[in-house]
Every structure is written in C-alpha cells, then in structure tokens.
C-alpha positions as CSV (number, residue, x, y, z in Angstrom):
1,M,62.8,135.3,-153.4
2,K,62.3,132.2,-151.3
3,I,60.9,129.0,-152.7
4,L,59.3,126.3,-150.6
5,F,59.3,122.7,-152.0
6,D,56.6,120.3,-150.9
7,H,55.7,116.7,-151.9
8,P,53.2,114.3,-150.3
9,E,55.1,111.0,-150.6
10,P,58.0,110.1,-148.3
11,A,61.0,109.0,-150.4
12,L,61.8,106.1,-148.0
13,L,58.4,104.5,-148.9
14,A,58.4,105.2,-152.7
15,H,61.9,105.7,-154.1
16,G,62.2,106.7,-157.7
17,G,62.5,109.5,-160.2
18,M,60.4,112.1,-158.3
19,A,62.9,112.2,-155.4
20,I,65.8,112.7,-157.8
21,Q,63.9,115.4,-159.6
22,I,63.2,117.3,-156.4
23,R,66.7,116.9,-155.1
24,Q,68.4,117.9,-158.4
25,T,66.0,120.9,-159.0
26,K,66.8,122.2,-155.5
27,L,70.6,121.9,-156.1
28,G,70.3,123.6,-159.5
29,L,68.3,126.5,-158.1
30,E,70.7,127.0,-155.2
31,S,73.6,127.0,-157.7
32,L,71.9,130.1,-159.2
33,G,71.7,131.8,-155.9
34,C,68.0,131.0,-155.2
35,E,66.9,130.4,-151.6
36,V,65.1,127.0,-151.5
37,E,63.7,125.2,-148.4
38,H,61.6,122.1,-147.9
39,L,58.2,123.2,-146.5
40,R,58.2,122.5,-142.7
41,W,54.5,121.7,-141.9
42,W,55.2,122.1,-138.2
43,D,56.9,125.5,-138.5
44,E,54.3,128.3,-138.6
45,S,57.0,131.0,-138.6
46,Q,58.5,129.7,-141.9
47,Q,58.4,132.3,-144.7
48,G,58.2,131.9,-148.4
49,D,57.2,133.7,-151.6
50,I,56.4,130.6,-153.7
51,I,55.3,127.1,-152.8
52,H,56.4,124.6,-155.5
53,Y,54.3,121.6,-154.9
54,F,55.4,118.4,-156.6
55,G,52.0,116.7,-157.0
56,R,48.4,117.9,-157.0
57,M,48.1,120.3,-154.1
58,P,44.8,120.2,-152.1
59,T,42.5,122.9,-153.4
60,H,41.9,124.5,-150.0
61,L,45.6,124.8,-149.4
62,V,46.1,126.5,-152.8
63,E,43.5,129.0,-151.7
64,L,45.0,129.5,-148.2
65,A,48.5,130.1,-149.7
66,Q,47.2,132.7,-152.2
67,R,45.3,134.5,-149.5
68,K,48.7,134.9,-147.7
69,G,50.2,136.3,-150.8
70,I,52.2,133.1,-151.6
71,K,52.3,132.0,-155.3
72,V,51.6,128.4,-156.0
73,V,53.3,126.3,-158.6
74,L,52.2,122.7,-159.4
75,S,54.3,119.9,-160.9
76,E,52.3,116.7,-161.1
77,L,53.5,113.6,-163.0
78,L,50.4,112.7,-165.1
79,T,51.8,109.2,-165.6
80,V,48.5,107.3,-165.8
81,Q,46.5,109.9,-167.6
82,G,49.4,110.5,-170.0
83,S,49.4,106.8,-171.0
84,R,45.7,106.5,-171.9
85,T,44.4,106.4,-175.4
86,K,42.6,109.4,-176.9
87,A,39.3,107.6,-176.6
88,Q,40.0,106.9,-172.9
89,L,40.9,110.5,-172.3
90,R,37.7,111.7,-174.0
91,K,35.7,109.4,-171.8
92,Q,37.5,110.6,-168.7
93,R,37.0,114.2,-169.7
94,L,33.3,113.6,-170.2
95,L,32.9,111.9,-166.8
96,M,34.8,114.7,-165.1
97,R,32.4,117.3,-166.6
98,L,29.4,115.2,-165.7
99,F,30.6,114.8,-162.1
100,G,31.1,118.6,-162.0
101,L,27.4,119.1,-162.9
102,A,26.0,116.4,-160.8
103,F,27.8,116.8,-157.5
104,P,28.4,119.8,-155.2
105,G,31.8,121.5,-155.1
106,Q,32.6,120.2,-151.6
107,F,32.3,116.6,-152.8
108,L,34.6,117.3,-155.8
109,T,37.3,118.9,-153.6
110,A,38.6,115.5,-152.8
111,F,39.7,115.1,-156.4
112,R,41.7,118.3,-156.4
113,W,40.8,119.0,-160.0
114,R,40.3,122.7,-159.4
115,S,43.9,123.1,-158.1
116,Y,45.0,123.3,-161.7
117,E,42.6,126.2,-162.5
118,M,43.7,128.1,-159.3
119,A,47.5,127.6,-159.4
120,D,49.6,130.5,-160.4
121,A,51.7,128.2,-162.7
122,C,51.6,124.6,-163.8
123,I,54.8,122.9,-164.8
124,A,54.5,120.0,-167.4
125,L,57.5,117.8,-168.2
126,T,56.3,117.3,-171.8
127,S,54.1,118.9,-174.4
128,W,51.7,116.0,-174.0
129,E,51.3,116.6,-170.2
130,A,50.8,120.3,-170.9
131,H,47.9,119.3,-173.3
132,L,46.4,117.1,-170.6
133,M,46.5,119.9,-167.9
134,D,44.4,122.0,-170.3
135,Y,42.2,119.3,-171.7
136,L,41.4,117.4,-168.5
137,F,41.9,119.9,-165.7
138,R,41.2,123.2,-167.3
139,A,44.5,124.8,-166.4
140,P,44.6,128.2,-168.1
141,P,46.9,127.7,-171.1
142,E,48.9,130.9,-170.3
143,R,49.8,129.5,-166.9
144,I,51.1,126.2,-168.3
145,H,54.9,125.9,-168.8
146,V,56.8,122.9,-170.3
147,V,60.0,122.4,-168.4
148,P,61.5,118.9,-168.8
149,N,63.7,117.1,-166.3
150,G,67.4,117.4,-166.6
151,V,70.4,115.1,-166.2
152,E,73.5,115.3,-164.0
153,E,76.7,116.5,-165.6
154,V,78.3,113.2,-165.1
155,F,76.0,111.6,-167.8
156,R,76.8,114.4,-170.3
157,H,80.6,114.3,-169.9
158,T,81.6,110.7,-169.3
159,P,84.0,109.9,-172.2
160,P,82.7,107.6,-175.0
161,V,83.8,104.0,-175.1
162,S,83.3,101.1,-177.4
163,R,79.7,99.7,-177.1
164,G,79.5,96.3,-175.3
165,A,77.1,93.4,-175.6
166,W,74.5,94.3,-173.0
167,L,71.2,96.2,-173.3
168,V,70.5,98.1,-170.2
169,C,67.2,98.7,-168.4
170,T,67.2,101.1,-165.4
171,A,63.9,100.9,-163.6
172,T,62.1,100.1,-160.3
173,I,61.2,96.4,-160.2
174,T,57.4,96.9,-160.3
175,E,54.5,95.9,-162.5
176,R,54.2,99.4,-164.1
177,K,57.7,99.1,-165.5
178,R,57.1,95.6,-166.9
179,V,60.6,94.5,-166.0
180,A,59.7,90.8,-165.5
181,E,58.0,90.7,-168.9
182,L,61.1,92.3,-170.5
183,A,63.4,89.8,-168.8
184,E,61.2,86.9,-170.1
185,A,61.4,88.4,-173.6
186,A,65.1,88.8,-173.4
187,A,65.5,85.2,-172.3
188,L,63.3,84.0,-175.2
189,A,65.2,86.1,-177.7
190,Q,68.6,85.2,-176.2
191,T,69.4,88.9,-176.0
192,P,71.8,90.0,-173.2
193,L,69.9,92.3,-170.8
194,W,71.3,94.1,-167.7
195,V,68.6,95.3,-165.3
196,I,69.5,98.0,-162.8
197,G,67.0,98.9,-160.0
198,R,65.3,97.6,-156.9
199,P,61.8,96.8,-155.9
200,Y,59.8,98.7,-153.3
201,S,59.9,95.6,-151.2
202,A,61.9,92.4,-151.7
203,R,58.8,90.4,-150.6
204,D,56.7,91.8,-153.3
205,P,55.3,89.0,-155.5
206,Y,56.3,90.8,-158.7
207,A,59.8,91.2,-157.4
208,E,59.9,87.5,-156.5
209,R,58.8,86.6,-160.0
210,F,61.5,88.8,-161.5
211,A,64.1,87.2,-159.3
212,A,63.0,83.7,-160.4
213,I,63.5,84.7,-164.1
214,V,67.0,86.0,-163.3
215,Q,67.9,82.8,-161.5
216,A,66.7,80.7,-164.4
217,H,68.6,82.6,-167.1
218,P,72.0,83.8,-165.5
219,K,73.8,83.9,-168.9
220,T,71.2,86.2,-170.5
221,I,69.8,88.3,-167.6
222,R,72.2,90.3,-165.4
223,Y,71.0,91.8,-162.2
224,A,72.8,93.0,-159.0
225,G,70.3,95.5,-157.7
226,S,70.5,99.3,-158.0
227,I,73.7,101.2,-158.6
228,E,73.9,104.4,-156.5
229,D,77.3,105.5,-157.8
230,R,76.3,107.9,-160.5
231,E,79.8,107.8,-162.2
232,A,79.6,104.0,-162.4
233,L,76.1,104.2,-163.8
234,A,77.2,106.7,-166.4
235,R,80.0,104.4,-167.5
236,I,77.5,101.5,-167.8
237,Y,75.3,103.6,-170.1
238,R,78.3,104.6,-172.2
239,A,79.2,101.0,-172.7
240,A,75.7,99.7,-173.3
241,R,74.5,98.5,-176.7
242,G,71.2,100.3,-176.1
243,F,68.7,101.3,-173.5
244,V,65.3,99.6,-173.0
245,L,62.2,100.7,-171.1
246,C,58.9,99.0,-171.8
247,S,56.7,100.5,-169.2
248,A,52.9,100.1,-169.3
249,C,52.6,103.7,-168.3
250,E,55.2,106.4,-167.8
251,S,55.8,110.2,-167.6
252,L,59.2,111.6,-168.7
253,S,61.7,108.9,-167.7
254,L,64.8,110.2,-166.0
255,S,66.7,107.0,-166.9
256,A,65.8,107.4,-170.6
257,L,67.2,111.0,-170.4
258,E,70.4,109.7,-168.7
259,A,70.8,107.1,-171.4
260,T,70.2,109.8,-174.0
261,A,72.9,112.0,-172.5
262,S,75.2,109.0,-172.7
263,E,74.4,108.6,-176.4
264,C,72.5,105.3,-176.1
265,P,70.0,104.3,-178.7
266,L,66.5,103.9,-177.1
267,L,63.8,101.2,-177.2
268,L,60.7,102.6,-175.5
269,S,57.0,101.8,-175.0
270,D,55.0,103.5,-177.7
271,L,53.3,106.0,-175.4
272,P,52.5,109.7,-176.1
273,W,55.2,111.1,-173.7
274,A,57.9,109.2,-175.6
275,R,56.7,110.3,-179.0
276,S,56.4,113.9,-177.8
277,V,60.0,113.9,-176.5
278,F,61.9,111.6,-178.8
279,A,59.8,111.6,-182.0
280,D,61.6,109.5,-184.7
281,R,64.9,109.4,-182.7
282,A,63.8,106.3,-180.7
283,T,62.5,102.8,-181.5
284,Y,59.1,101.9,-180.1
285,C,57.4,98.8,-178.8
286,P,53.6,98.5,-178.1
287,A,53.0,99.1,-174.4
288,D,50.8,96.0,-174.2
289,A,53.1,93.7,-176.3
290,N,53.1,90.1,-175.3
291,R,56.3,88.2,-174.5
292,Q,56.7,86.8,-178.1
293,S,56.2,90.2,-179.7
294,M,58.5,91.9,-177.3
295,A,61.2,89.3,-177.8
296,S,61.0,89.8,-181.6
297,M,61.3,93.6,-181.3
298,L,64.1,93.3,-178.6
299,R,66.2,91.1,-180.9
300,A,65.7,93.4,-183.9
301,F,66.6,96.4,-181.8
302,Y,69.7,94.6,-180.5
303,D,70.9,93.7,-184.0
304,R,70.4,97.2,-185.4
305,A,71.5,99.2,-182.3
306,S,74.7,100.5,-183.8
307,E,72.9,102.0,-186.8
308,L,70.1,103.8,-184.9
309,P,69.9,107.5,-184.3
310,I,70.6,109.2,-180.9
311,P,68.2,111.8,-179.6
312,P,69.5,115.3,-178.9
313,Q,71.2,116.0,-175.6
314,P,68.8,116.7,-172.7
315,L,69.1,119.8,-170.5
316,S,71.3,119.9,-167.4
317,W,69.7,120.5,-164.1
318,V,71.1,124.0,-164.0
319,E,69.4,124.8,-167.3
320,V,66.2,123.4,-165.9
321,A,66.6,125.5,-162.8
322,R,67.2,128.6,-164.9
323,K,63.9,128.1,-166.7
324,L,62.1,127.6,-163.4
325,A,63.8,130.7,-161.9
326,G,62.5,132.7,-164.8
327,I,58.9,131.5,-164.2
328,Y,59.2,132.2,-160.4
329,G,60.4,135.7,-161.1
330,S,57.6,136.5,-163.5
331,L,55.0,135.2,-161.0
332,L,56.3,137.6,-158.3
333,Q,56.0,140.5,-160.7
334,A,52.5,139.6,-161.7
335,P,49.5,141.2,-159.9
336,P,47.5,138.9,-157.5
337,Q,44.9,136.6,-159.0
338,P,41.3,137.3,-158.3
339,P,39.6,134.9,-155.9
340,A,38.6,131.6,-157.5
341,G,34.9,131.4,-158.5
342,P,32.6,128.4,-157.7
343,A,33.4,125.0,-159.2
344,K,32.0,124.4,-162.6
C-alpha cells in the first residue's frame, strides 16, 4: 500500500498547524511500515494506491484518480464553516442548494462541493466537522471518519513541574487568532501573558499593532517570537498557569492539544469545535468578546486556574496513524465506486 500526500498551499507562505499535521501524520504512518510519498505533480511515473489530499481536492481530479483505480481521501479544515452559528449554516446550506438548482454543473465545479460526495473517504478532525461534511457538502455518512490530530510524545512525557505565573498563548500572529486583542485584555487585567508564535509577515499591519502592545506593556506581555525547540515548548506548557486561545474561528487547535497533553487548564473561544472536543473540561470566552469582557474573563481564569479540570490526554501521532492506516486498508478492500452522477 502506497499513500500519496498532497496539499495546495506551500508551507513557506502559510506556516501553521496544517504543515505540522501533514509532517507528523507521515512520520506516524512510516513508523507503522506504511509507504508514504508527497505527490510529485511533475512525475507521471509515480505510483500510488491512495491520494490523501489535505484540503478540498478539485472535483475533476477526484474523478481522474478514481478512473485510474486510485482511492481518494479528503482532509479539509472547515475552520470558517465550523465557526458559524447554526442560523448562518442554515443560510449557507440553503444558498448552496439554490446555486445547485440555478447554475449548471460546470459552473459549480469551481466550488469543489461535489468532491465530498465523490471521495472514497472524508476525514474530520472533530464530530462537529463530520456533521458539516454531511450537512453542507452531502458527504455520505458512511464515508465520514472522525480522526483527531495527535501530539508529539515530548508533550505527553515531559515531567510535571510547579506551575508558574504566566498564561501561555501559542498562535500565529494574525487577525483570526485575535492575539492583539488578547494582549490588550491581558494588559487591562494586569494578567501575565506569554505569547509564542510569529506573523506571516513582520510588515503586516496586525503584526505591527501587536508589537506596539508588547512594547507598551513589557511587564505584562512577554513575546520573543516562535519557539521551534519542541522540548523547550513542552517545558513552557508544563510550567504555564494556563493556556489561552481566543480565536475568532478555529478548527482543532494543535497548540490546545499540546497544552492539554502538558496538563494545562484551557481558556478557549466558545466555538463548536472546542465544545465538541473539550466539553466541560475547558473554560470558554465568547469569540466576539470585546476587550473589557475578555479582560474580566482572563482575570477570572487566571485566579482559578489551579482549581480547573484538565481534559483527557489526546492521541499520539502514532495512534492517529494507526486509525488512518485502518481506513486506508478498508478502502483498498472495498469494490470500486460507481461513476458519479450529475450534480444535484
């Protein structure tokens, strides 16, 4: 069995959790003896049994792969859709159905909606994303599998230490993560906050805004960029008073899982993904909270952190790989799918 990994975004342009997910999944599968390669678009002699596409694969490529006898697995982060209200999702679903009736299939191909219907398997990180794959994109429920991200062993096995004074936020410095707003709230609440991460570009206006906040509050906000040493990051989580991530929209946060593995209490935006994963084992802040509300909740979380529950340990990447290998194996034993019908 040979698996080909593919993803449309270069990591050098958009660093973040997806690159870590792909890299660690590949390492986990290889540790189990699976043969995994990155798909080489220029190599027409490359062979593979399964294409695992991290994103929404173009519909015509799904069809071409299946005609060649290659199974297709989709893993798309439904970050935006997964952060919408139920009313917004109902509206989106209605519009998608109306578009399907009003426009020809060729026009709709650009949206790649039918890729979910056609794929041999769809991998969701959470039960909420699994629901959206069915509800919005009509993925057949029997082809949807929930396989969460894992964490590296270093986060699971770093020895416990006494908790320190700093709350930790590990995130890319960008609007979606609301890191500047969090820093402003921490300064207002006089709550020590250590931010770890880097922007997509140092010249980005949002990154410049964040840098100005850090400079204005050096005793409250700690920032020295990203930390690539995973052992050092694991030690920081272990010593943190708590972990905070107040994103406006999110999928399954890798940094939240790393913090959980390090037994940190969590303060997260009140979004469906978080509720579906952590339930009542985390503290929640409204995703659109203003600076004053966020400051109040941040202070309360800080004061109560030592009393708060810790979520169960997340999976390791090898355990994640084992689940995926089982899905791959079942696909190769299944009979070929019939050709996809016309768009609905």
